DOLO-169733 format. One record per residue (C-alpha): residue number from 1; x, y, z. Coordinates in Angstrom, 3 decimals. Layout:
N
NUM, X, Y, Z
...
//
This chain:
551
1, -23.948, -55.158, 29.175
2, -22.163, -55.000, 25.786
3, -24.990, -52.890, 24.377
4, -24.799, -50.583, 27.407
5, -21.065, -50.054, 26.981
6, -21.586, -49.307, 23.315
7, -24.234, -46.703, 24.094
8, -22.010, -45.120, 26.738
9, -19.179, -44.953, 24.212
10, -21.426, -43.216, 21.705
11, -22.563, -40.766, 24.397
12, -18.975, -39.913, 25.368
13, -18.045, -39.331, 21.750
14, -21.102, -37.130, 21.260
15, -20.295, -35.024, 24.314
16, -16.694, -34.623, 23.206
17, -17.807, -33.571, 19.755
18, -20.249, -30.988, 21.091
19, -17.627, -29.490, 23.439
20, -15.762, -27.916, 20.566
21, -16.211, -24.883, 18.358
22, -16.442, -25.263, 14.601
23, -16.062, -22.449, 12.078
24, -16.777, -22.825, 8.379
25, -17.200, -20.607, 5.332
26, -19.281, -20.966, 2.171
27, -19.630, -19.332, -1.263
28, -22.908, -18.020, -2.694
29, -23.876, -18.348, -5.516
30, -21.900, -21.359, -6.724
31, -23.168, -21.816, -10.279
32, -23.572, -19.847, -13.528
33, -20.623, -17.665, -12.570
34, -18.584, -15.396, -14.834
35, -15.712, -12.975, -14.461
36, -16.965, -9.731, -12.931
37, -19.749, -11.377, -10.876
38, -20.066, -10.687, -7.146
39, -20.044, -13.643, -4.762
40, -20.634, -13.762, -1.016
41, -18.540, -15.582, 1.572
42, -20.455, -16.433, 4.748
43, -18.624, -17.334, 7.974
44, -20.547, -19.525, 10.407
45, -19.772, -20.582, 13.982
46, -21.210, -23.798, 15.447
47, -20.567, -23.426, 19.189
48, -21.806, -26.848, 20.360
49, -21.839, -26.805, 24.163
50, -19.277, -24.000, 24.390
51, -20.180, -20.403, 25.312
52, -17.992, -18.126, 23.157
53, -18.157, -14.429, 23.988
54, -15.038, -13.379, 22.041
55, -14.118, -14.839, 18.646
56, -11.087, -14.128, 16.397
57, -10.408, -15.559, 12.931
58, -7.684, -15.268, 10.294
59, -8.154, -16.366, 6.680
60, -6.466, -15.899, 3.307
61, -7.688, -15.590, -0.266
62, -6.139, -15.511, -3.729
63, -6.215, -11.872, -4.876
64, -5.841, -12.935, -8.493
65, -9.163, -14.777, -8.224
66, -11.099, -12.497, -5.871
67, -11.251, -8.761, -5.290
68, -12.489, -7.766, -1.819
69, -15.531, -5.453, -1.653
70, -17.054, -5.328, 1.839
71, -17.701, -7.028, 5.209
72, -21.036, -7.106, 7.063
73, -21.246, -8.544, 10.587
74, -24.389, -10.296, 11.897
75, -24.451, -11.036, 15.628
76, -27.084, -8.761, 17.103
77, -26.854, -5.258, 18.563
78, -24.859, -5.872, 21.786
79, -21.736, -6.712, 19.883
80, -18.342, -5.251, 18.990
81, -16.805, -6.163, 15.635
82, -13.597, -5.449, 13.767
83, -12.233, -6.249, 10.313
84, -8.695, -5.688, 9.046
85, -6.579, -7.011, 6.183
86, -3.006, -7.288, 4.875
87, -2.057, -7.414, 1.207
88, 0.533, -9.730, -0.345
89, 0.854, -12.323, 2.454
90, 0.293, -16.082, 2.423
91, -0.087, -18.433, 5.389
92, 1.399, -21.927, 5.497
93, -0.014, -24.190, 8.188
94, 2.403, -25.818, 10.609
95, 2.717, -29.607, 10.677
96, 4.677, -29.645, 13.946
97, 3.545, -32.282, 16.455
98, 1.167, -33.670, 13.814
99, -1.054, -30.555, 13.893
100, -3.530, -30.521, 11.020
101, -4.294, -27.445, 8.946
102, -7.942, -27.672, 10.029
103, -7.066, -27.382, 13.748
104, -7.362, -23.613, 13.825
105, -6.687, -23.052, 17.528
106, -3.721, -25.408, 17.516
107, -2.314, -23.463, 14.541
108, -2.881, -20.239, 16.488
109, -0.719, -21.573, 19.352
110, 2.238, -22.213, 17.032
111, 4.873, -19.461, 17.190
112, 5.790, -17.791, 14.928
113, 2.835, -17.938, 12.542
114, 3.663, -19.143, 9.063
115, 3.260, -15.913, 7.073
116, 5.472, -15.074, 4.089
117, 5.183, -12.356, 1.479
118, 3.317, -13.466, -1.625
119, 1.902, -11.033, -4.185
120, -0.923, -13.435, -5.095
121, -2.505, -13.686, -1.642
122, -4.152, -11.394, 0.910
123, -4.932, -12.040, 4.576
124, -8.082, -10.957, 6.410
125, -9.050, -10.917, 10.077
126, -12.488, -10.953, 11.738
127, -13.126, -10.191, 15.410
128, -16.468, -10.471, 17.212
129, -17.199, -9.777, 20.894
130, -20.704, -10.236, 22.291
131, -21.955, -9.349, 25.774
132, -25.599, -10.410, 25.700
133, -25.307, -14.004, 24.517
134, -22.951, -16.622, 23.157
135, -21.611, -16.158, 19.647
136, -23.254, -18.677, 17.351
137, -24.437, -19.044, 13.776
138, -23.585, -16.554, 11.024
139, -20.993, -14.041, 12.199
140, -20.121, -12.170, 8.987
141, -20.714, -12.031, 5.253
142, -18.198, -10.654, 2.776
143, -18.574, -9.717, -0.864
144, -15.918, -10.344, -3.508
145, -15.749, -9.724, -7.256
146, -14.529, -12.665, -9.343
147, -11.382, -11.849, -11.297
148, -10.010, -13.462, -14.439
149, -7.734, -16.226, -13.144
150, -8.811, -19.423, -14.930
151, -8.243, -21.869, -12.056
152, -10.380, -21.224, -8.970
153, -9.258, -24.195, -6.875
154, -8.568, -23.553, -3.148
155, -8.818, -19.776, -3.495
156, -10.084, -19.169, 0.070
157, -8.809, -20.807, 3.275
158, -9.358, -20.501, 7.046
159, -6.023, -20.410, 8.900
160, -6.099, -19.407, 12.586
161, -8.688, -18.888, 15.285
162, -9.160, -18.537, 19.000
163, -12.158, -17.871, 21.234
164, -12.820, -17.046, 24.888
165, -15.907, -18.324, 26.716
166, -18.174, -16.797, 29.347
167, -15.761, -17.921, 32.081
168, -12.836, -16.124, 30.351
169, -11.250, -19.443, 29.379
170, -9.861, -20.319, 25.973
171, -12.079, -22.660, 23.984
172, -10.411, -25.728, 22.543
173, -10.473, -27.298, 20.088
174, -11.519, -24.969, 17.267
175, -11.757, -26.796, 13.984
176, -12.976, -26.420, 10.432
177, -13.873, -28.885, 7.723
178, -12.432, -28.642, 5.147
179, -11.403, -24.975, 5.660
180, -10.630, -24.379, 1.974
181, -13.049, -23.308, -0.751
182, -13.056, -23.458, -4.516
183, -15.304, -22.140, -7.215
184, -16.434, -24.358, -10.049
185, -16.638, -23.239, -13.641
186, -16.246, -19.495, -14.119
187, -16.897, -18.197, -17.596
188, -14.901, -15.365, -19.054
189, -16.980, -12.246, -19.532
190, -17.619, -11.176, -23.085
191, -16.159, -7.811, -22.205
192, -13.633, -8.443, -19.453
193, -11.056, -5.688, -19.870
194, -8.423, -5.659, -17.141
195, -6.277, -2.595, -16.405
196, -3.172, -3.141, -14.257
197, -1.047, -0.378, -12.711
198, 2.629, -0.657, -11.747
199, 3.275, 0.461, -8.156
200, 5.868, 0.091, -5.352
201, 5.191, -2.366, -2.521
202, 3.373, -0.779, 0.407
203, 1.886, 2.037, -1.680
204, -1.833, 2.850, -1.280
205, -2.636, 1.895, -4.869
206, -6.297, 1.175, -4.018
207, -6.746, 4.938, -3.453
208, -6.297, 5.377, -7.214
209, -8.788, 4.475, -9.894
210, -9.038, 3.984, -13.663
211, -11.039, 6.429, -15.765
212, -12.464, 5.303, -19.112
213, -12.273, 8.362, -21.361
214, -14.154, 9.402, -24.530
215, -12.236, 10.167, -27.727
216, -12.644, 12.913, -30.284
217, -14.510, 12.356, -33.549
218, -11.416, 11.059, -35.368
219, -10.401, 8.829, -32.424
220, -6.917, 10.346, -32.482
221, -6.975, 11.880, -29.009
222, -8.920, 11.985, -25.770
223, -11.740, 14.505, -25.744
224, -10.943, 16.164, -22.424
225, -14.057, 18.346, -22.652
226, -16.400, 15.369, -22.209
227, -17.336, 13.534, -19.064
228, -15.650, 10.298, -18.021
229, -17.421, 7.269, -19.486
230, -16.784, 4.947, -16.541
231, -14.631, 4.731, -13.439
232, -13.307, 1.731, -11.489
233, -11.389, 1.803, -8.233
234, -8.180, -0.216, -8.247
235, -7.934, -3.138, -5.868
236, -4.985, -3.843, -3.557
237, -3.132, -5.702, -6.324
238, -3.351, -2.666, -8.640
239, -6.052, -4.045, -10.926
240, -9.470, -2.922, -12.156
241, -11.760, -4.862, -14.490
242, -14.325, -3.339, -16.839
243, -17.085, -5.740, -17.900
244, -20.134, -4.228, -19.542
245, -18.596, -0.813, -20.274
246, -16.616, -1.813, -23.397
247, -16.595, -4.436, -26.139
248, -14.168, -5.926, -28.620
249, -13.358, -3.460, -31.378
250, -13.630, -0.328, -29.227
251, -10.907, 2.313, -29.266
252, -10.821, 3.968, -25.865
253, -8.842, 6.302, -23.643
254, -7.523, 5.309, -20.212
255, -6.099, 7.301, -17.338
256, -4.905, 6.426, -13.838
257, -6.834, 8.910, -11.703
258, -5.179, 10.418, -8.615
259, -6.734, 10.417, -5.139
260, -7.565, 13.540, -3.166
261, -7.366, 14.510, 0.502
262, -5.383, 11.445, 1.623
263, -3.116, 11.956, 4.626
264, -0.280, 9.932, 3.073
265, -0.054, 12.499, 0.250
266, 1.734, 14.811, 2.713
267, 4.707, 12.423, 2.566
268, 5.173, 12.292, -1.216
269, 7.763, 15.093, -1.446
270, 10.728, 14.591, 0.889
271, 14.395, 15.484, 1.123
272, 15.479, 12.834, -1.410
273, 13.189, 14.417, -4.034
274, 14.523, 17.899, -3.310
275, 18.134, 16.736, -3.517
276, 17.622, 14.981, -6.866
277, 16.052, 18.178, -8.212
278, 19.123, 20.066, -6.965
279, 21.469, 17.626, -8.728
280, 19.364, 17.950, -11.875
281, 20.395, 21.601, -11.987
282, 23.887, 21.481, -10.495
283, 25.304, 18.308, -12.016
284, 26.177, 19.009, -15.680
285, 29.211, 19.127, -17.965
286, 31.305, 22.092, -19.068
287, 28.991, 22.769, -22.015
288, 25.848, 22.602, -19.917
289, 24.397, 19.797, -22.025
290, 24.897, 16.680, -19.900
291, 22.216, 16.178, -17.275
292, 21.907, 14.200, -14.047
293, 18.558, 12.779, -15.147
294, 18.595, 9.565, -17.177
295, 15.129, 9.855, -18.727
296, 13.215, 12.795, -20.127
297, 10.285, 11.737, -17.917
298, 12.335, 12.866, -14.901
299, 12.647, 16.362, -16.349
300, 8.876, 16.503, -16.746
301, 8.316, 15.216, -13.203
302, 10.762, 17.786, -11.784
303, 8.638, 20.630, -13.180
304, 6.404, 21.785, -10.312
305, 6.197, 25.543, -10.932
306, 2.706, 26.918, -11.564
307, 4.187, 29.806, -13.590
308, 6.792, 28.367, -15.950
309, 7.255, 31.598, -17.849
310, 9.372, 31.256, -20.942
311, 10.386, 27.730, -19.986
312, 6.911, 26.230, -19.998
313, 7.005, 22.532, -19.203
314, 10.747, 22.499, -18.482
315, 12.262, 22.220, -15.053
316, 14.782, 24.822, -13.918
317, 16.293, 26.348, -10.788
318, 12.891, 27.621, -9.694
319, 11.490, 24.091, -9.485
320, 14.451, 22.908, -7.415
321, 14.051, 25.912, -5.119
322, 10.341, 25.234, -4.551
323, 10.956, 21.579, -3.709
324, 13.707, 22.438, -1.230
325, 11.590, 25.213, 0.288
326, 8.720, 22.781, 0.814
327, 10.998, 20.334, 2.614
328, 12.257, 23.159, 4.845
329, 8.678, 23.907, 5.870
330, 8.029, 26.959, 3.685
331, 4.531, 27.101, 2.181
332, 4.933, 27.329, -1.605
333, 1.502, 25.927, -2.474
334, 0.494, 29.110, -4.324
335, 3.581, 28.881, -6.520
336, 4.128, 25.159, -7.020
337, 2.186, 21.944, -7.456
338, 3.084, 20.196, -4.215
339, 0.905, 17.120, -3.582
340, -0.687, 17.093, -0.128
341, -3.922, 16.174, 1.620
342, -5.104, 19.790, 1.350
343, -3.878, 20.670, -2.156
344, -6.589, 22.168, -4.382
345, -4.706, 21.399, -7.604
346, -2.296, 18.622, -8.522
347, 0.210, 18.003, -11.303
348, 0.162, 14.323, -12.090
349, 0.652, 12.077, -15.114
350, -0.315, 8.615, -16.318
351, 0.070, 6.534, -19.438
352, 0.025, 3.083, -20.913
353, 3.280, 1.325, -20.040
354, 5.563, 1.864, -23.028
355, 8.849, 3.412, -24.094
356, 7.096, 6.666, -24.900
357, 6.456, 7.264, -21.191
358, 10.191, 7.144, -20.440
359, 10.850, 9.484, -23.384
360, 8.279, 11.966, -22.088
361, 5.141, 11.151, -24.103
362, 1.845, 10.089, -22.533
363, -0.127, 7.369, -24.354
364, -3.786, 7.120, -23.419
365, -5.496, 5.377, -26.337
366, -5.782, 1.608, -26.629
367, -7.646, -0.809, -28.892
368, -9.797, -3.588, -27.431
369, -8.780, -6.630, -29.480
370, -9.855, -9.546, -27.258
371, -12.767, -10.472, -24.966
372, -10.337, -10.929, -22.036
373, -7.700, -8.313, -22.741
374, -5.302, -6.771, -20.234
375, -3.242, -3.576, -20.487
376, -0.580, -2.224, -18.143
377, -0.347, 1.397, -17.029
378, 1.978, 3.684, -15.039
379, 1.642, 6.962, -13.131
380, 3.767, 9.694, -11.568
381, 3.396, 12.644, -9.186
382, 5.316, 15.739, -10.255
383, 8.108, 16.312, -7.789
384, 8.308, 12.640, -6.761
385, 11.800, 12.143, -8.166
386, 12.673, 9.234, -5.861
387, 9.535, 7.365, -7.077
388, 8.404, 6.599, -3.536
389, 4.790, 7.165, -4.637
390, 5.095, 6.721, -8.428
391, 5.880, 3.981, -10.934
392, 9.652, 3.541, -10.972
393, 11.285, 4.396, -14.290
394, 13.933, 1.736, -13.668
395, 11.241, -0.910, -13.157
396, 9.383, 0.287, -16.266
397, 12.539, 0.070, -18.385
398, 13.237, -3.430, -17.041
399, 9.775, -4.710, -17.958
400, 9.948, -3.150, -21.409
401, 13.301, -4.834, -22.019
402, 11.948, -8.207, -20.837
403, 8.611, -7.862, -22.634
404, 6.683, -8.526, -19.414
405, 3.900, -6.048, -20.029
406, 0.690, -5.886, -22.019
407, -0.408, -3.105, -24.361
408, -2.256, -2.347, -27.532
409, -1.500, 1.221, -28.484
410, -3.404, 2.809, -31.352
411, -1.308, 3.298, -34.467
412, 1.582, 1.381, -32.898
413, 0.525, -2.244, -32.752
414, 4.146, -3.370, -32.709
415, 4.183, -2.660, -28.983
416, 1.654, -5.415, -28.257
417, 3.170, -7.852, -25.785
418, 1.824, -11.116, -24.477
419, 0.261, -10.726, -21.063
420, 2.465, -12.096, -18.301
421, 1.667, -13.143, -14.753
422, 4.237, -10.843, -13.180
423, 2.822, -8.904, -10.255
424, 2.324, -5.158, -10.703
425, 3.652, -4.643, -7.185
426, 7.430, -4.461, -6.993
427, 9.950, -3.877, -4.229
428, 12.794, -1.510, -5.149
429, 16.285, -2.284, -3.899
430, 17.177, 0.487, -1.443
431, 20.123, 0.702, 0.919
432, 19.546, 1.446, 4.601
433, 20.809, 3.888, 7.185
434, 19.891, 4.062, 10.877
435, 19.231, 7.096, 13.033
436, 19.048, 6.266, 16.712
437, 16.760, 8.530, 18.756
438, 17.417, 8.028, 22.461
439, 15.171, 9.831, 24.937
440, 16.302, 10.826, 28.415
441, 15.108, 13.116, 31.184
442, 17.794, 15.703, 31.978
443, 17.223, 18.454, 34.541
444, 13.469, 18.045, 34.233
445, 13.523, 18.249, 30.428
446, 13.062, 15.486, 27.849
447, 16.026, 15.257, 25.501
448, 16.078, 13.283, 22.240
449, 19.571, 12.616, 20.953
450, 19.934, 11.521, 17.337
451, 22.865, 9.224, 16.566
452, 23.927, 8.621, 12.949
453, 26.504, 5.986, 11.949
454, 26.313, 5.981, 8.151
455, 28.612, 8.277, 6.245
456, 27.970, 9.909, 2.883
457, 24.402, 11.155, 3.407
458, 23.633, 14.364, 1.539
459, 20.141, 14.766, 2.926
460, 18.071, 13.537, 5.853
461, 14.517, 14.282, 6.970
462, 12.470, 13.055, 9.919
463, 8.861, 13.875, 10.770
464, 8.235, 13.164, 14.441
465, 4.888, 13.196, 16.199
466, 5.044, 13.976, 19.910
467, 2.389, 14.157, 22.623
468, 1.809, 17.920, 22.847
469, -0.626, 17.455, 25.718
470, 2.369, 16.465, 27.838
471, 5.293, 18.170, 26.071
472, 6.208, 21.588, 24.681
473, 8.937, 21.714, 22.065
474, 11.859, 23.835, 23.325
475, 14.663, 23.751, 20.752
476, 16.800, 21.659, 18.441
477, 20.585, 21.721, 18.369
478, 22.283, 20.881, 15.048
479, 25.794, 19.484, 14.608
480, 25.374, 18.125, 11.075
481, 28.594, 19.579, 9.693
482, 29.677, 22.254, 7.272
483, 28.216, 22.499, 3.784
484, 24.708, 21.390, 4.751
485, 21.617, 23.442, 5.451
486, 19.653, 22.457, 8.560
487, 15.896, 22.896, 8.886
488, 13.107, 22.349, 11.372
489, 9.406, 23.150, 11.660
490, 7.015, 22.562, 14.521
491, 3.251, 22.705, 14.853
492, 0.392, 20.791, 16.487
493, 2.667, 18.127, 17.917
494, 4.353, 17.454, 14.574
495, 8.074, 18.226, 14.351
496, 10.028, 18.066, 11.106
497, 13.817, 18.297, 11.140
498, 16.795, 17.414, 8.985
499, 19.664, 18.619, 6.823
500, 20.474, 18.864, 3.124
501, 23.592, 19.540, 1.083
502, 23.454, 22.768, -0.930
503, 27.038, 22.657, -2.270
504, 27.089, 19.230, -3.999
505, 29.910, 18.152, -1.670
506, 28.404, 18.603, 1.810
507, 27.673, 15.448, 3.808
508, 25.883, 14.988, 7.136
509, 28.321, 14.344, 9.963
510, 28.152, 10.997, 11.741
511, 27.874, 10.958, 15.507
512, 25.108, 13.064, 17.108
513, 24.005, 15.618, 14.504
514, 20.652, 16.315, 16.207
515, 19.566, 16.998, 19.795
516, 15.918, 17.876, 20.486
517, 14.720, 19.300, 23.786
518, 11.150, 19.310, 25.154
519, 9.679, 20.825, 28.307
520, 7.128, 18.641, 30.172
521, 3.756, 20.161, 30.947
522, 3.422, 17.811, 33.893
523, 5.715, 15.673, 35.998
524, 6.854, 12.621, 34.038
525, 9.076, 9.739, 35.140
526, 9.589, 8.023, 31.770
527, 9.290, 8.846, 28.069
528, 7.382, 5.791, 26.868
529, 4.663, 6.593, 24.352
530, 5.593, 10.250, 23.940
531, 7.033, 9.985, 20.419
532, 6.510, 8.097, 17.171
533, 7.982, 8.526, 13.704
534, 5.654, 9.600, 10.879
535, 8.276, 9.702, 8.116
536, 12.014, 9.159, 7.741
537, 13.934, 9.712, 4.519
538, 17.523, 10.084, 3.402
539, 19.568, 10.454, 0.216
540, 23.239, 9.911, -0.552
541, 25.569, 12.152, -2.522
542, 24.780, 10.383, -5.799
543, 21.060, 11.096, -5.419
544, 20.157, 7.529, -4.412
545, 17.262, 7.208, -1.989
546, 18.267, 5.668, 1.337
547, 15.796, 3.859, 3.576
548, 16.245, 5.707, 6.864
549, 15.290, 3.583, 9.874
550, 14.653, 5.471, 13.099
551, 15.293, 3.420, 16.214
//
């Protein structure tokens, strides 16, 4: 009888074990690794006696150790899959009610999830739905490039998961063991040359790349007539690593290369840029010598005219006019370098991070002095005077003063700084203003009323997307006050509106400065889902960018 009870106990334990879902991940290869190598991460589901038809997984990885390359799913043909990711977030498992970090479904049930911003970590998500059979075995394989970190302990971790079975019930438990992965010894590459680019948080830095440029015979300048030697796309942390392309002792040219045909480029130049350009002309002293701009780099960035005439390379009233005209919806693309998704030519600059950039000089040439060297770079779009899509001059000056940057500039070795661990992503301190947009149905029309409570705004711009299959734009009524110029453009369901001071003393009136009216193309009873904000921007009278929140 004792033996029988023991066997029954073993059977019960076995059944309980099989009635759970287990997810694990593994590295390949795991030996003879060096910086710059590509490794695979395989995710595997062991379903036991469960019948998962839908599976969802969250994980995190150290972006200083790994650079994401690709995801390939592997669950047959009758399957739907989805991958997405978030940069600069880290997950901390909850210990409430004695939940373990390896209990992935139990962690999923905790609210809110334990995510905090962290520049060293990225979060990924995998989703698999299968209709022809239960999900089991290998579900996805990802590729990563090993970066130069030094310590590769616990660089990848499974965090959350849930799954639904064939009966539409949640599967529980979902576990992993151990859920974290490390790499063993990783050798530094004999030519591991890291280029880092300074960029504002939330910017699409991975759309840029680093071009390795040939030099002239005397190695005193870039030979712009020759083809690029090598090109590397930046990762989400603003880094690119060259391995076999260069060696110690080389003198090379570097440039941050701009993207092309990206939708977000349409939002680079906004009302805050136009107003700063206006102040750059209007705000001076009695002798005409004092200028609004703090750095000479700003004067260079303000120059957008394609025909500079006698003032080649110097901004003037024409540049300010073109920027304001663009914001008002006037097409000046034949006369000015305005970055956009359709622009055929761009005016753009980049340099090694150094004082010369602030003073107005681009530095491209660097000396490779170490097998694992790093250099820091910056970039700027002409016209982007609020630095929403460029390296902030204030941030650059701060890092130069603190010595938290890395460079080796030819013929100026005194600028060499020890490489720091400071992230190249930074978050500028920006004040906020709120514009309430309340939608109502009045006499069969849809009316959007804009309510502003913050005083002192010299410029405001909103780009609003509306459902033009259901609505026709009728008109906009302005009550923004005296001394400001109002503007609006409409086309293909995209409405731009706002106001800007043109007197240096005009300010947008608080209250309800904007009322937009739309005519329904069909009978509607509510306005849900008809509008969403593409862009919102504001600037105060001192030229400071204001984070405009549309509610």
